[in-house]
C-alpha positions as CSV (number, residue, x, y, z in Angstrom):
1,M,12.8,168.0,-89.5
2,Y,16.4,168.5,-88.6
3,L,17.4,164.7,-88.7
4,S,17.0,165.6,-92.2
5,R,20.4,167.6,-92.6
6,L,22.4,165.1,-90.8
7,P,24.2,162.3,-92.7
8,A,22.0,158.9,-93.4
9,S,24.4,157.0,-90.9
10,C,24.2,159.6,-88.3
11,S,20.3,159.4,-88.7
12,T,20.1,155.8,-88.6
13,D,21.9,155.4,-85.5
14,L,19.5,158.1,-83.6
15,F,16.5,155.9,-84.4
16,S,18.5,152.6,-83.2
17,R,19.2,154.6,-80.2
18,K,15.9,155.8,-79.2
19,F,14.0,152.6,-79.8
20,L,16.3,150.6,-77.7
21,L,16.0,153.3,-75.3
22,L,12.2,153.1,-75.0
23,P,11.9,149.7,-73.8
24,I,13.9,150.0,-71.1
25,M,12.9,153.5,-69.9
26,K,9.5,151.5,-69.7
27,A,10.4,148.8,-68.0
28,L,12.2,151.0,-65.1
29,L,9.3,153.5,-65.1
30,F,7.2,149.8,-64.7
31,I,9.5,148.5,-61.8
32,L,9.9,152.1,-60.2
33,A,5.3,152.1,-60.2
34,A,5.9,148.5,-58.5
35,C,8.3,149.4,-56.2
36,F,5.9,152.5,-55.1
37,A,2.7,150.0,-55.3
38,A,4.4,147.3,-52.8
39,S,6.0,150.3,-50.5
40,A,2.2,151.1,-50.1
41,V,1.1,148.0,-49.2
42,F,3.6,147.6,-47.0
43,A,3.2,150.3,-44.9
44,Q,-0.6,149.9,-44.0
45,P,-0.7,148.3,-40.7
46,K,-2.4,145.3,-40.1
47,Q,-5.8,144.6,-39.2
48,Y,-7.5,142.7,-36.8
49,T,-11.2,141.0,-35.9
50,L,-12.0,139.9,-32.6
51,T,-15.4,138.9,-32.8
52,G,-17.3,137.7,-28.8
53,A,-20.2,138.9,-26.5
54,L,-20.9,142.2,-24.7
55,V,-22.7,140.5,-21.1
56,M,-24.4,142.9,-19.1
57,Q,-25.0,143.4,-15.4
58,T,-29.0,142.8,-16.2
59,G,-28.1,139.2,-17.5
60,E,-28.5,140.1,-21.0
61,T,-25.9,139.2,-23.6
62,F,-25.3,140.8,-26.9
63,P,-22.8,140.3,-29.9
64,Y,-19.9,142.1,-29.8
65,K,-17.1,142.8,-32.3
66,I,-14.2,145.2,-33.3
67,I,-11.7,145.6,-36.2
68,F,-8.6,147.7,-35.7
69,S,-5.6,148.6,-37.3
70,D,-2.5,148.4,-34.9
71,S,0.0,151.1,-36.1
72,G,2.9,150.4,-33.1
73,A,1.4,153.7,-31.8
74,G,-1.7,153.1,-31.1
75,I,-5.0,151.1,-32.3
76,K,-8.1,152.6,-34.5
77,G,-11.1,150.9,-35.6
78,F,-14.2,150.2,-35.4
79,S,-16.6,148.5,-33.0
80,L,-20.0,146.7,-34.0
81,T,-23.1,145.5,-31.5
82,Y,-25.3,143.3,-32.2
83,K,-26.3,141.7,-35.2
84,E,-27.4,143.3,-38.8
85,P,-29.5,144.9,-39.1
86,N,-29.9,145.7,-35.5
87,E,-25.8,146.9,-35.0
88,T,-24.9,150.0,-33.6
89,K,-21.6,151.2,-35.3
90,T,-18.8,153.4,-33.3
91,T,-15.4,154.4,-34.0
92,I,-12.5,153.0,-31.1
93,R,-9.2,154.4,-30.1
94,G,-7.4,152.4,-27.8
95,K,-3.4,150.7,-27.4
96,L,-2.8,147.0,-27.6
97,D,0.3,145.6,-25.5
98,R,1.4,142.7,-26.1
99,Q,4.1,142.1,-23.7
100,M,1.6,143.0,-21.1
101,R,-1.2,140.8,-22.6
102,T,-3.5,143.6,-22.9
103,L,-6.1,145.3,-24.8
104,S,-8.0,149.0,-23.5
105,F,-9.5,151.1,-25.9
106,K,-12.7,153.6,-26.0
107,E,-15.4,153.8,-28.1
108,K,-15.4,157.4,-29.3
109,D,-18.1,158.4,-32.0
110,I,-21.5,157.1,-32.8
111,V,-21.5,156.4,-36.2
112,Y,-24.8,154.7,-36.9
113,S,-27.4,153.3,-34.6
114,H,-30.7,151.1,-34.7
115,N,-33.2,150.4,-31.7
116,V,-33.1,147.3,-30.0
117,Q,-35.4,146.7,-26.8
118,T,-32.9,145.9,-23.6
119,K,-32.9,146.4,-20.1
120,A,-29.6,147.5,-19.8
121,F,-28.5,151.3,-20.4
122,M,-25.5,151.3,-22.4
123,C,-23.3,154.5,-23.3
124,L,-20.1,154.7,-25.0
125,V,-17.9,152.0,-23.5
126,N,-14.2,151.8,-21.9
127,A,-12.2,148.5,-21.5
128,N,-9.4,147.2,-20.6
129,L,-8.9,143.9,-21.4
130,E,-6.4,140.9,-20.8
131,Y,-5.6,137.7,-22.1
132,V,-5.9,135.4,-19.5
133,Q,-6.6,131.7,-19.3
134,D,-9.9,130.6,-17.3
135,G,-12.2,127.7,-16.9
136,S,-13.0,127.7,-20.1
137,G,-9.7,128.1,-21.9
138,K,-8.2,130.8,-23.3
139,A,-9.4,134.4,-23.6
140,L,-9.4,138.1,-23.7
141,K,-11.8,140.0,-21.3
142,G,-12.1,142.9,-18.9
143,A,-14.9,144.5,-17.1
144,I,-16.1,147.7,-18.9
145,T,-17.5,151.5,-17.7
146,S,-18.3,154.5,-19.0
147,R,-20.7,157.8,-18.1
148,E,-22.4,159.8,-20.7
149,A,-21.4,163.7,-20.7
150,D,-24.1,164.6,-18.1
151,N,-23.3,161.8,-15.2
152,T,-26.0,159.3,-16.2
153,A,-25.2,155.9,-15.2
154,C,-24.7,153.6,-17.6
155,T,-25.1,149.6,-17.2
156,E,-21.7,147.9,-16.0
157,G,-20.3,144.4,-17.2
158,Q,-18.0,142.9,-19.1
159,I,-16.5,142.3,-22.5
160,V,-15.4,138.5,-23.6
161,F,-13.2,137.5,-26.8
162,R,-12.9,133.8,-27.2
163,D,-12.2,133.1,-30.9
164,E,-9.0,130.8,-30.8
165,K,-7.5,131.6,-34.0
166,E,-8.6,135.8,-33.9
167,L,-6.7,135.4,-30.8
168,Q,-3.9,133.8,-31.9
169,N,-3.3,136.4,-34.8
170,I,-2.9,139.2,-32.4
171,F,-0.8,137.1,-29.4
172,S,0.7,133.3,-30.7
173,Y,4.3,134.9,-32.3
174,H,5.0,136.8,-29.1
175,E,3.8,134.1,-27.1
176,Q,6.3,131.7,-28.6
177,F,9.3,134.2,-29.1
178,D,8.7,136.7,-26.2
179,T,11.0,134.8,-23.6
180,V,12.2,137.8,-21.9
181,I,10.4,141.0,-21.4
182,T,11.6,144.6,-20.6
183,M,11.8,143.9,-16.9
184,K,14.0,140.6,-17.3
185,K,17.5,141.2,-16.5
186,K,20.0,139.7,-18.4
187,V,23.0,138.7,-16.2
188,K,26.5,136.8,-17.1
189,A,27.5,133.6,-16.2
190,P,27.7,132.3,-12.6
191,V,31.6,132.2,-12.2
192,A,33.7,130.4,-9.3
193,D,35.2,133.8,-7.8
194,V,32.5,135.3,-6.0
195,T,33.3,137.8,-3.2
196,P,31.1,136.7,0.0
197,G,27.7,138.4,0.5
198,E,27.6,139.3,-3.4
199,A,25.0,137.5,-5.5
200,I,25.5,135.2,-7.7
201,P,25.1,136.2,-11.4
202,Q,21.8,134.0,-12.8
203,E,20.3,133.4,-16.0
204,P,17.6,136.1,-17.4
205,M,14.1,135.3,-15.0
206,T,10.6,135.4,-15.7
207,T,8.9,137.9,-15.1
208,E,5.6,137.3,-12.7
209,K,2.5,138.8,-12.7
210,V,0.5,139.8,-10.1
211,T,-3.0,141.8,-9.9
212,A,-6.3,142.2,-8.1
213,G,-7.3,137.9,-8.0
214,V,-4.1,136.7,-8.5
215,D,-1.9,136.4,-5.5
216,R,1.6,134.9,-6.0
217,S,3.5,132.9,-3.2
218,Y,7.3,132.2,-2.3
219,D,9.1,130.6,0.0
220,W,11.5,132.4,1.7
221,H,15.0,131.4,2.9
222,S,16.4,134.8,4.8
223,D,15.2,136.7,7.5
224,T,14.3,140.2,5.4
225,V,12.3,140.7,2.0
226,V,14.6,143.2,-0.3
227,V,11.6,144.8,-2.5
228,D,12.8,147.1,-5.7
229,V,9.9,149.3,-7.1
230,W,9.7,151.4,-10.0
231,D,8.0,152.5,-13.0
232,G,9.3,150.0,-15.6
233,G,7.4,151.0,-19.0
234,N,6.7,154.2,-19.6
235,V,6.4,156.9,-16.6
236,D,2.7,157.9,-16.6
237,G,1.8,159.0,-13.1
238,D,1.0,155.8,-12.0
239,R,0.9,156.0,-7.6
240,V,1.2,153.2,-5.3
241,T,0.5,152.6,-1.6
242,I,2.7,148.9,-0.4
243,Q,1.8,147.1,2.7
244,F,3.5,145.0,4.7
245,N,1.2,142.6,6.8
246,G,-1.2,144.9,6.8
247,K,0.5,148.3,7.7
248,P,1.9,151.1,5.1
249,V,5.5,150.6,4.2
250,L,5.1,153.4,1.3
251,T,2.1,155.7,0.4
252,N,0.8,157.2,-2.5
253,Y,3.9,156.7,-3.8
254,P,5.0,158.1,-7.6
255,L,6.4,155.7,-9.7
256,I,10.0,156.8,-11.1
257,K,12.3,155.2,-13.4
258,T,15.0,155.3,-10.0
259,K,14.1,152.4,-7.9
260,K,13.2,152.8,-4.7
261,Q,14.0,150.2,-2.1
262,L,12.4,148.6,1.1
263,K,14.0,146.4,3.4
264,L,11.2,144.2,5.5
265,P,12.2,142.1,8.0
266,I,10.5,138.9,8.4
267,T,9.2,136.9,12.1
268,G,8.1,133.6,12.6
269,T,7.5,130.9,10.1
270,G,3.6,132.1,9.3
271,V,2.9,133.8,5.8
272,N,3.6,137.5,5.4
273,T,1.9,139.5,3.3
274,I,2.8,142.0,0.6
275,M,-0.2,144.3,-0.9
276,I,0.5,146.7,-3.9
277,T,-2.5,149.3,-4.1
278,A,-2.9,150.9,-7.1
279,E,-4.0,154.9,-6.2
280,S,-3.9,156.4,-9.6
281,E,-3.5,154.6,-13.4
282,G,-1.5,157.4,-14.7
283,N,-2.0,158.6,-18.2
284,E,-2.3,155.4,-19.6
285,P,-4.0,152.3,-17.8
286,P,-3.7,150.2,-15.7
287,N,-1.3,150.6,-12.9
288,T,1.4,149.0,-13.6
289,A,4.6,148.6,-11.1
290,S,7.9,147.1,-11.3
291,L,9.4,145.0,-8.4
292,M,12.5,143.0,-7.7
293,L,11.8,140.9,-4.2
294,S,15.5,139.6,-3.6
295,D,16.0,136.4,-0.9
296,G,19.5,136.8,-0.2
297,L,21.2,135.8,-3.4
298,T,17.8,134.9,-5.2
299,Q,15.6,137.5,-6.7
300,Y,12.5,137.3,-8.6
301,S,11.0,139.6,-10.7
302,I,7.3,140.5,-10.5
303,L,4.7,143.1,-12.9
304,A,1.8,144.3,-10.0
305,Y,-1.3,145.3,-12.5
306,N,-4.4,146.9,-11.2
307,K,-7.3,149.7,-11.7
308,K,-7.6,152.0,-9.4
309,G,-8.0,151.3,-6.2
310,D,-7.4,147.5,-6.8
311,A,-4.9,145.7,-5.1
312,A,-2.3,142.6,-5.6
313,L,-1.0,140.4,-3.1
314,I,2.0,138.5,-2.2
315,K,2.4,135.9,0.4
316,V,6.1,135.1,1.4
317,K,6.3,132.0,3.7
318,R,10.1,131.9,6.1
319,V,11.2,127.9,6.2
320,K,14.1,126.6,7.2
């Protein structure tokens, strides 16, 4: 209506501009919509599936599966016990630590359940699993513990996941690229000008793990084992007792970021033992203690991890 009052040339020019702008605006809207859709997709945490078995102390074995997503701050998803149509589905919450090769989770709420005849009295599962190499290959496995709200005891057992493809989907990237984990020291290359008695700088060292049933042994050349112990992860209330040759040298000690140093004298040429016992698992199980053992100029980085009451063992043998 208003265009009819303008000169013909102006009207034509406005119409041409309008029809030229429309495709551009549509294209921009399409690109914006695609970007929003892509960002929504990439924002979604990756989903993982682990298929294995729930092995009870009664000797019974049940199919067990978990499906979860990992946001970095924790995992959440579902567990499925048994197979259709007899499965029980529960929600799970927990933590995946790829550096430690551990997965811990708790079954929280039952979504649905079907009756199955079993000798085991099973409750909601509390699992602490570790990615290990055993006699049958690689596996993510560990003990399960739980009690009902009324303190009714539940049948104990363990969860075992062995599907190679599923495990690689979670851990293989980190096995390939995690050559240095948080406790490894990165130091300068050796130099010729070194002050007598000063430690010679070395290449980044490998952190070895010890836990109940998994020991470490070292040949020792000096007459003293210098042990630094601290919490190399989140300070969450872990406490440890350290014994040297059966005698306590640190009792119920709360681990913090600051290193606590012990100097343990070696006598004779026999095997000396350092035992690290988990007194508390803190707020983030399991109990984890970072240790640095110094044999003169040589150092060993060690991570001791255990459930409450369990102990890790380090053996030191003096050599000439």
